[in-house]
C-alpha positions in Angstrom: 91.9 111.1 115.1 95.6 110.6 114.2 96.7 112.5 117.3 94.6 110.2 119.5 96.1 107.1 117.9 99.6 108.5 118.3 99.0 109.4 121.9 97.9 105.9 122.8 100.2 104.5 125.4 99.7 100.9 124.2 102.1 100.6 121.4 103.4 97.6 119.5 106.3 95.8 121.1 108.2 93.3 119.0 108.3 89.6 120.1 111.3 88.1 121.9 112.3 91.5 123.3 113.9 92.6 120.0 114.4 96.3 119.4 112.0 97.9 117.0 114.7 98.6 114.4 115.9 95.0 114.3 112.4 93.6 114.1 111.6 96.0 111.2 114.7 94.9 109.4 113.9 91.3 110.0 110.4 91.6 108.6 111.6 93.5 105.5 114.3 90.9 104.9 111.8 88.1 105.1 109.4 89.9 102.8 112.3 90.4 100.3 113.2 86.6 100.5 109.5 85.7 100.0 109.4 87.9 96.9 112.5 86.3 95.5 110.9 82.9 96.0 107.7 83.9 94.2 109.7 85.4 91.3 111.7 82.2 91.0 108.6 80.0 91.1 107.0 82.3 88.5 110.0 82.0 86.2 110.2 78.3 86.6 106.5 77.8 86.0 105.7 80.2 83.2 108.8 81.6 81.5 111.5 78.9 81.5 111.7 76.6 78.4 111.0 73.3 80.2 108.0 74.7 82.3 107.6 73.2 85.8 104.0 72.5 86.5 104.6 72.2 90.2 106.1 75.7 90.3 103.2 77.1 88.2 100.7 75.4 90.6 102.5 76.9 93.6 102.4 80.4 92.2 98.7 79.9 91.4 98.0 78.9 94.9 100.0 81.8 96.4 98.2 84.3 94.2 94.8 82.9 95.1 95.7 82.8 98.9 97.0 86.3 98.9 94.2 87.8 96.9 91.6 86.1 99.1 93.4 87.4 102.2 93.5 90.9 100.7 89.8 90.8 99.9 88.9 89.2 103.2 87.4 86.1 101.6 87.6 83.0 103.7 89.1 80.2 101.6 87.8 76.7 102.1 
């Protein structure tokens, strides 16, 4: 099964004609920045002394959205 998948001539080509290595680095960099954002919001909403309700609410919505997407549940 794996050999058949690897032998498939239709492979993923990154958008905008970017080379695969640059596209991979770009995706990893954006995921890293997203993680920093979530950690910052989590800190501001739950750990910091003057807790920010907006940050806590944003983290709650992100966790709900991502868990629903992971489980395949349609939010709405």
